[in-house]
DOTORMAR-598024 format. One line per 8 residues: number of its first residue (from 1); their letters; for each residue x, y, z of N, C-alpha, C, CB. Coordinates in nm, 3 decimals. Glycine has a CB too. Example, Ala and Ser with C-alpha at 12.3 -4.5 7.8 and 13.67 -1.06 7.14 Angstrom:
residues 2
1 = AS = 1.319,-0.569,0.780,1.230,-0.450,0.780,1.320,-0.330,0.780,1.131,-0.447,0.905; 1.285,-0.225,0.708,1.367,-0.106,0.714,1.290,0.003,0.787,1.408,-0.060,0.572
***
This chain:
residues 171
1 = MLTVRARP = 10.267,7.557,11.129,10.184,7.670,11.139,10.177,7.697,11.298,10.037,7.642,11.067; 10.162,7.754,11.330,10.127,7.852,11.462,9.989,7.882,11.472,10.199,7.996,11.459; 9.869,7.817,11.560,9.769,7.879,11.567,9.732,7.938,11.661,9.701,7.830,11.541; 9.676,8.058,11.674,9.658,8.133,11.796,9.500,8.194,11.793,9.779,8.255,11.804; 9.450,8.185,11.916,9.297,8.220,11.927,9.292,8.253,12.090,9.180,8.077,11.874; 9.180,8.332,12.095,9.196,8.412,12.247,9.127,8.294,12.319,9.104,8.589,12.272; 9.170,8.321,12.471,9.081,8.241,12.551,8.946,8.282,12.572,9.133,8.226,12.670; 8.853,8.199,12.612,8.738,8.209,12.590,8.727,8.315,12.722,8.657,8.068,12.576
9 = GNASQGLL = 8.649,8.437,12.733,8.619,8.497,12.853,8.722,8.601,12.877,8.612,8.398,12.962; 8.841,8.603,12.794,8.940,8.719,12.832,9.019,8.728,12.661,9.071,8.665,12.996; 8.996,8.848,12.626,9.046,8.866,12.481,9.162,8.909,12.485,8.976,8.952,12.396; 9.231,8.919,12.596,9.363,8.998,12.597,9.465,8.855,12.590,9.386,9.115,12.757; 9.402,8.733,12.644,9.474,8.617,12.672,9.478,8.498,12.572,9.424,8.572,12.789; 9.531,8.400,12.525,9.486,8.329,12.406,9.548,8.177,12.429,9.544,8.407,12.260; 9.546,8.103,12.313,9.590,7.961,12.335,9.682,7.970,12.172,9.432,7.821,12.358; 9.819,7.904,12.216,9.863,7.883,12.084,9.884,7.722,12.042,9.994,7.963,12.069
17 = QAAGLVFP = 9.856,7.671,11.959,9.861,7.536,11.911,9.991,7.516,11.830,9.736,7.505,11.826; 10.098,7.414,11.851,10.179,7.424,11.759,10.219,7.235,11.758,10.305,7.553,11.800; 10.249,7.188,11.670,10.286,7.070,11.664,10.228,6.936,11.788,10.428,7.101,11.663; 10.099,6.972,11.767,10.058,6.891,11.873,10.023,6.946,12.006,10.150,6.803,11.892; 10.093,7.060,12.050,10.120,7.093,12.209,10.037,7.242,12.202,10.320,7.108,12.265; 10.000,7.260,12.316,9.923,7.403,12.343,10.002,7.493,12.476,9.740,7.363,12.391; 9.983,7.609,12.421,10.075,7.732,12.540,9.944,7.796,12.539,10.245,7.857,12.480; 9.942,7.873,12.683,9.914,8.012,12.705,9.977,8.084,12.629,9.936,8.056,12.822
25 = CALGRGGI = 9.883,8.197,12.586,10.000,8.319,12.549,9.889,8.469,12.590,10.065,8.311,12.323; 10.011,8.580,12.587,9.943,8.703,12.577,9.916,8.726,12.445,10.011,8.811,12.632; 9.789,8.840,12.452,9.767,8.877,12.299,9.772,9.049,12.350,9.588,8.802,12.208; 9.689,9.084,12.235,9.701,9.265,12.298,9.570,9.346,12.369,9.732,9.377,12.150; 9.614,9.424,12.403,9.494,9.450,12.523,9.413,9.504,12.449,9.519,9.545,12.657; 9.389,9.543,12.287,9.250,9.554,12.211,9.175,9.409,12.173,9.278,9.638,12.067; 9.292,9.277,12.242,9.221,9.165,12.171,9.237,9.155,12.011,9.070,9.180,12.203; 9.179,9.073,11.969,9.201,9.035,11.800,9.107,9.125,11.727,9.159,8.863,11.753
33 = SAGKREGD = 9.188,9.167,11.607,9.131,9.289,11.521,9.145,9.242,11.378,9.217,9.439,11.545; 9.055,9.251,11.301,9.081,9.252,11.166,9.093,9.373,11.095,8.993,9.187,11.110; 9.105,9.503,11.179,9.107,9.624,11.123,9.224,9.702,11.182,8.980,9.690,11.141; 9.343,9.627,11.237,9.448,9.665,11.328,9.538,9.808,11.261,9.549,9.521,11.350; 9.527,9.881,11.352,9.588,10.016,11.336,9.703,10.102,11.440,9.472,10.093,11.331; 9.772,10.155,11.387,9.892,10.207,11.497,9.840,10.254,11.642,9.974,10.345,11.434; 9.915,10.192,11.734,9.813,10.247,11.847,9.713,10.211,11.911,9.765,10.326,11.824; 9.593,10.058,11.876,9.475,10.013,11.912,9.534,9.946,12.034,9.393,9.928,11.805
41 = GATPLASM = 9.614,9.870,12.046,9.662,9.739,12.128,9.645,9.623,12.054,9.588,9.716,12.260; 9.553,9.647,11.957,9.537,9.475,11.905,9.591,9.434,11.857,9.462,9.419,11.844; 9.592,9.304,11.878,9.666,9.163,11.788,9.579,9.160,11.645,9.640,8.976,11.888; 9.677,9.159,11.548,9.592,9.155,11.407,9.534,9.018,11.401,9.688,9.182,11.265; 9.419,9.027,11.287,9.382,8.908,11.251,9.411,8.862,11.115,9.261,8.902,11.275; 9.503,8.786,11.106,9.601,8.741,10.983,9.657,8.619,11.064,9.735,8.868,10.923; 9.740,8.568,10.886,9.821,8.476,10.903,9.931,8.558,10.849,9.786,8.343,10.845; 10.036,8.558,10.949,10.208,8.643,10.968,10.314,8.525,10.987,10.225,8.762,11.139
49 = RILSGYFR = 10.398,8.546,10.880,10.520,8.435,10.836,10.644,8.510,10.953,10.578,8.446,10.614; 10.712,8.420,11.033,10.796,8.464,11.075,10.905,8.504,10.981,10.819,8.393,11.158; 11.007,8.668,10.960,11.059,8.667,10.932,11.238,8.659,10.978,10.992,8.715,10.892; 11.226,8.645,11.096,11.391,8.639,11.156,11.356,8.675,11.302,11.522,8.767,11.078; 11.477,8.729,11.382,11.481,8.726,11.569,11.525,8.828,11.565,11.572,8.621,11.675; 11.529,8.836,11.713,11.648,8.907,11.784,11.661,8.810,11.932,11.607,9.097,11.817; 11.774,8.835,11.971,11.769,8.770,12.111,11.884,8.829,12.204,11.786,8.604,12.099; 11.859,8.810,12.297,11.961,8.907,12.423,12.045,8.756,12.450,11.847,8.998,12.616
57 = GDHFFDAR = 12.157,8.757,12.397,12.275,8.641,12.435,12.283,8.646,12.580,12.436,8.670,12.370; 12.260,8.745,12.611,12.310,8.741,12.842,12.197,8.702,12.886,12.348,8.924,12.962; 12.094,8.666,12.816,11.956,8.616,12.905,11.911,8.490,12.827,11.815,8.741,12.911; 11.910,8.469,12.726,11.794,8.378,12.648,11.900,8.304,12.515,11.635,8.505,12.569; 11.969,8.229,12.611,12.058,8.120,12.539,11.993,8.044,12.414,12.096,8.007,12.645; 11.880,7.989,12.469,11.826,7.908,12.363,11.764,7.963,12.218,11.726,7.838,12.427; 11.779,8.090,12.219,11.733,8.137,12.089,11.826,8.113,11.951,11.714,8.284,12.108; 11.995,8.036,11.989,12.045,8.000,11.922,12.032,7.841,11.857,12.128,8.041,11.969
65 = KTRLAMAP = 11.935,7.787,11.919,11.846,7.662,11.892,11.736,7.708,11.766,11.754,7.614,12.049; 11.796,7.753,11.669,11.663,7.783,11.575,11.720,7.758,11.452,11.591,7.940,11.580; 11.656,7.749,11.306,11.648,7.755,11.187,11.667,7.903,11.170,11.530,7.692,11.136; 11.600,7.999,11.242,11.535,8.124,11.194,11.657,8.176,11.205,11.410,8.196,11.268; 11.682,8.329,11.119,11.814,8.391,11.130,11.770,8.466,11.218,11.885,8.457,11.016; 11.917,8.470,11.369,11.872,8.575,11.469,12.007,8.653,11.472,11.815,8.513,11.627; 11.934,8.738,11.516,12.082,8.859,11.563,12.066,8.915,11.673,12.112,8.998,11.470; 12.181,8.909,11.777,12.209,8.983,11.909,12.127,9.119,11.902,12.378,9.012,11.930
73 = IGPDLGWC = 12.062,9.167,12.052,12.022,9.273,12.065,12.122,9.320,12.124,11.914,9.288,12.114; 12.167,9.451,12.066,12.271,9.576,12.128,12.195,9.670,12.207,12.347,9.672,12.008; 12.260,9.745,12.267,12.192,9.876,12.305,12.130,9.961,12.250,12.247,9.940,12.341; 12.170,9.983,12.099,12.170,10.032,12.011,12.033,10.026,11.910,12.276,9.992,11.976; 12.006,9.903,11.959,11.856,9.871,11.851,11.728,9.941,11.870,11.800,9.716,11.863; 11.625,9.959,11.799,11.543,10.021,11.814,11.463,9.980,11.666,11.589,10.156,11.855; 11.309,10.026,11.731,11.238,10.001,11.619,11.122,10.114,11.610,11.185,9.853,11.625; 11.104,10.191,11.462,11.061,10.313,11.419,10.916,10.274,11.445,11.106,10.360,11.268
81 = EVPDDRNY = 10.789,10.321,11.529,10.687,10.357,11.545,10.608,10.465,11.505,10.689,10.349,11.624; 10.663,10.514,11.423,10.613,10.674,11.364,10.553,10.675,11.249,10.725,10.777,11.337; 10.396,10.644,11.219,10.381,10.616,11.064,10.432,10.721,10.952,10.232,10.599,11.037; 10.461,10.846,10.991,10.504,10.917,10.904,10.643,10.920,10.873,10.465,11.018,10.927; 10.758,10.840,10.953,10.899,10.848,10.932,10.916,10.768,10.832,10.984,10.815,11.041; 11.015,10.728,10.774,11.065,10.651,10.649,11.104,10.579,10.687,11.141,10.686,10.561; 11.127,10.511,10.829,11.165,10.423,10.852,11.074,10.374,10.932,11.270,10.429,10.880; 10.940,10.413,10.954,10.819,10.285,10.971,10.819,10.156,11.018,10.772,10.249,10.865
89 = NRPVKIPY = 10.803,10.103,11.098,10.781,9.931,11.130,10.919,9.920,11.017,10.578,9.829,11.070; 11.054,9.957,11.090,11.119,9.903,11.066,11.258,9.916,11.168,11.112,9.923,10.948; 11.371,9.850,11.171,11.478,9.830,11.312,11.519,9.972,11.271,11.630,9.683,11.321; 11.578,10.030,11.371,11.623,10.178,11.362,11.763,10.136,11.474,11.478,10.321,11.428; 11.877,10.247,11.449,11.967,10.237,11.526,11.932,10.375,11.629,12.105,10.227,11.442; 11.949,10.379,11.776,11.952,10.431,11.860,12.051,10.518,11.894,11.932,10.367,11.917; 12.066,10.638,11.923,11.952,10.722,11.921,11.903,10.762,11.830,11.958,10.807,11.971; 11.732,10.804,11.793,11.663,10.809,11.643,11.568,10.952,11.685,11.550,10.634,11.590
97 = GASHEHMR = 11.593,10.982,11.570,11.510,11.126,11.612,11.317,11.097,11.633,11.542,11.261,11.448; 11.285,10.985,11.562,11.145,10.978,11.578,11.122,10.854,11.726,11.071,10.921,11.406; 10.987,10.849,11.714,10.924,10.752,11.853,10.961,10.637,11.768,10.726,10.761,11.914; 11.024,10.537,11.906,11.064,10.427,11.899,11.073,10.324,11.976,11.135,10.439,11.873; 11.030,10.198,11.979,11.074,10.131,12.063,11.223,10.060,12.094,10.995,10.067,12.053; 11.265,10.069,12.228,11.403,10.013,12.264,11.405,9.837,12.245,11.438,10.060,12.438; 11.445,9.785,12.190,11.469,9.643,12.160,11.531,9.580,12.284,11.563,9.623,12.032; 11.629,9.629,12.353,11.688,9.587,12.470,11.613,9.671,12.619,11.856,9.619,12.445
105 = RADRLYDA = 11.547,9.565,12.629,11.440,9.600,12.757,11.472,9.558,12.878,11.306,9.541,12.745; 11.430,9.629,13.005,11.473,9.569,13.161,11.348,9.457,13.145,11.457,9.705,13.329; 11.245,9.481,13.113,11.140,9.367,13.140,11.189,9.239,13.096,11.006,9.390,13.069; 11.297,9.237,13.012,11.306,9.127,12.895,11.206,9.018,12.855,11.413,9.053,12.920; 11.135,9.088,12.802,11.029,9.061,12.687,11.087,9.050,12.575,10.927,9.162,12.666; 11.154,9.085,12.538,11.209,9.090,12.373,11.380,9.029,12.392,11.206,9.295,12.292; 11.394,8.946,12.505,11.518,8.841,12.535,11.492,8.766,12.366,11.485,8.705,12.714; 11.362,8.702,12.367,11.355,8.660,12.218,11.255,8.686,12.178,11.373,8.537,12.181
113 = CLVLDWNI = 11.271,8.760,12.053,11.167,8.837,11.988,11.179,8.780,11.832,11.191,9.010,12.006; 11.081,8.735,11.763,11.051,8.753,11.640,10.977,8.794,11.589,11.051,8.697,11.596; 11.052,8.857,11.432,10.974,8.964,11.374,10.841,8.891,11.296,11.074,9.056,11.268; 10.724,8.896,11.292,10.594,8.876,11.211,10.637,8.953,11.092,10.446,8.934,11.282; 10.560,8.892,10.989,10.540,8.990,10.823,10.447,9.097,10.819,10.477,8.899,10.690; 10.376,9.120,10.931,10.267,9.213,10.904,10.321,9.400,10.903,10.147,9.174,11.039; 10.233,9.421,10.851,10.226,9.561,10.754,10.403,9.530,10.740,10.155,9.757,10.849; 10.508,9.477,10.690,10.621,9.503,10.661,10.652,9.520,10.484,10.692,9.397,10.735
121 = APRRRGRG = 10.593,9.438,10.410,10.597,9.431,10.282,10.416,9.384,10.228,10.730,9.317,10.247; 10.402,9.523,10.132,10.397,9.627,10.174,10.376,9.696,10.265,10.368,9.651,10.137; 10.408,9.823,10.303,10.425,9.891,10.467,10.319,9.963,10.416,10.581,9.986,10.540; 10.222,10.002,10.508,10.111,10.092,10.504,10.083,10.171,10.603,10.008,10.036,10.483; 10.090,10.353,10.589,10.123,10.424,10.711,9.996,10.342,10.827,10.105,10.621,10.681; 10.014,10.369,10.934,9.941,10.335,11.021,9.834,10.226,11.078,9.915,10.405,11.016; 9.886,10.118,10.972,9.844,10.011,10.974,9.930,9.914,11.108,9.856,9.970,10.826; 10.001,9.983,11.173,10.061,9.876,11.295,10.208,9.841,11.278,9.980,9.723,11.294
129 = SAIFFHLA = 10.252,9.904,11.397,10.401,9.834,11.390,10.452,9.738,11.511,10.511,9.953,11.381; 10.554,9.677,11.485,10.647,9.615,11.599,10.536,9.508,11.633,10.701,9.729,11.742; 10.451,9.443,11.541,10.420,9.319,11.582,10.492,9.186,11.583,10.334,9.303,11.529; 10.502,9.142,11.707,10.621,9.047,11.740,10.581,8.894,11.819,10.724,9.139,11.844; 10.643,8.804,11.811,10.621,8.730,11.878,10.735,8.699,11.957,10.570,8.651,11.820; 10.669,8.685,12.071,10.797,8.746,12.196,10.750,8.692,12.313,10.814,8.929,12.227; 10.837,8.700,12.439,10.810,8.694,12.596,10.755,8.750,12.673,10.879,8.697,12.655; 10.629,8.656,12.753,10.530,8.708,12.817,10.565,8.769,12.940,10.440,8.620,12.832
137 = HAGFTPTQ = 10.459,8.872,12.954,10.495,8.915,13.120,10.422,8.778,13.202,10.401,9.101,13.181; 10.452,8.789,13.341,10.392,8.678,13.442,10.233,8.727,13.429,10.464,8.686,13.627; 10.171,8.641,13.439,10.008,8.618,13.429,9.972,8.664,13.293,9.913,8.707,13.544; 10.066,8.666,13.193,10.010,8.720,13.070,9.953,8.857,13.040,9.921,8.645,13.045; 9.964,8.948,13.087,9.926,9.044,13.098,9.914,9.115,12.935,10.007,9.097,13.201; 9.879,9.180,12.900,9.841,9.207,12.762,9.941,9.307,12.688,9.696,9.264,12.763; 9.983,9.280,12.582,10.094,9.318,12.485,9.992,9.439,12.421,10.158,9.176,12.364; 10.127,9.496,12.349,10.033,9.587,12.254,9.998,9.580,12.091,10.089,9.711,12.265
145 = GCVAVTAR = 9.989,9.412,12.116,9.929,9.395,11.968,10.017,9.263,11.943,9.959,9.541,11.843; 10.116,9.215,12.044,10.188,9.116,11.973,10.149,8.970,12.051,10.356,9.154,11.974; 10.198,8.880,12.029,10.170,8.703,12.077,10.273,8.732,12.182,10.214,8.541,11.947; 10.253,8.682,12.287,10.369,8.663,12.348,10.369,8.518,12.454,10.394,8.801,12.424; 10.477,8.441,12.461,10.447,8.301,12.560,10.563,8.320,12.658,10.460,8.127,12.471; 10.571,8.213,12.717,10.719,8.177,12.852,10.814,8.168,12.823,10.738,8.063,12.932; 10.906,8.176,12.830,11.021,8.149,12.792,11.039,8.008,12.780,11.107,8.206,12.868; 11.022,7.937,12.848,10.982,7.828,12.868,10.950,7.764,12.730,10.881,7.836,12.957
153 = AMARLLPL = 10.840,7.821,12.715,10.763,7.785,12.598,10.813,7.810,12.434,10.640,7.860,12.620; 10.892,7.947,12.451,10.935,7.990,12.345,11.094,7.879,12.308,10.952,8.163,12.372; 11.103,7.842,12.411,11.224,7.769,12.417,11.221,7.596,12.341,11.257,7.767,12.584; 11.121,7.575,12.382,11.045,7.458,12.286,11.007,7.467,12.189,10.950,7.409,12.314; 10.936,7.578,12.140,10.919,7.586,12.009,10.994,7.645,11.912,10.828,7.628,11.996; 11.121,7.717,11.965,11.241,7.797,11.874,11.263,7.664,11.779,11.411,7.859,11.977; 11.349,7.547,11.833,11.391,7.479,11.721,11.272,7.422,11.617,11.474,7.370,11.774; 11.160,7.467,11.640,11.067,7.381,11.549,11.062,7.498,11.440,10.902,7.326,11.623
161 = LSDRTVVK = 11.059,7.630,11.428,11.073,7.746,11.376,11.126,7.730,11.252,11.143,7.827,11.451; 11.118,7.802,11.125,11.165,7.827,11.039,11.126,8.000,10.957,11.138,7.705,10.982; 11.199,8.029,10.847,11.171,8.167,10.802,11.006,8.083,10.702,11.348,8.265,10.683; 10.933,7.962,10.716,10.806,7.897,10.650,10.745,7.937,10.773,10.799,7.724,10.597; 10.761,7.919,10.855,10.664,7.953,10.970,10.568,8.058,10.970,10.733,7.980,11.077; 10.464,7.996,10.975,10.303,8.073,10.977,10.251,8.096,11.095,10.188,7.994,10.912; 10.252,8.210,11.194,10.164,8.243,11.329,10.010,8.298,11.264,10.253,8.386,11.440; 9.914,8.203,11.251,9.767,8.236,11.218,9.698,8.273,11.343,9.689,8.113,11.150
169 = VVR = 9.636,8.392,11.326,9.577,8.463,11.429,9.428,8.428,11.392,9.618,8.624,11.434; 9.333,8.397,11.465,9.221,8.322,11.432,9.120,8.362,11.550,9.255,8.161,11.418; 9.004,8.378,11.508,8.866,8.392,11.609,8.794,8.255,11.628,8.744,8.501,11.539
***
């Protein structure tokens, strides 16, 4: 289990505890919310299982050192974020007609990106999409609702993770 809580005095930054270790992390610009909605920028107050992940083999080699199912990120991988689309909160092949995130990012945030089971099954329109555990910007600037750590922290955590690992976001 990975336990995440907001850092005192800064709702968009947090502390992640795992296996006796504590790592700083970035949270959503909307802090932690029990009423997560698409576009609110909040990190869901929830227990979310890690399902699988994606990695950039040309940037983040440590992603192969895990028990999680990891797939390489190609230039045509996207993630649909339109609540009314049939592929809402699902990976899509780019080009794609509806609004989507590009998983192969220039800012390298998704060089190691783990998919959390938030709003996957059952999937509810408008309850939030693309809630990932990924790499953080320098200074732990806010995410759009994800949990993000440094590349070094991710490299330390990946060997400990499996598809039974739960990310528990608490207050």
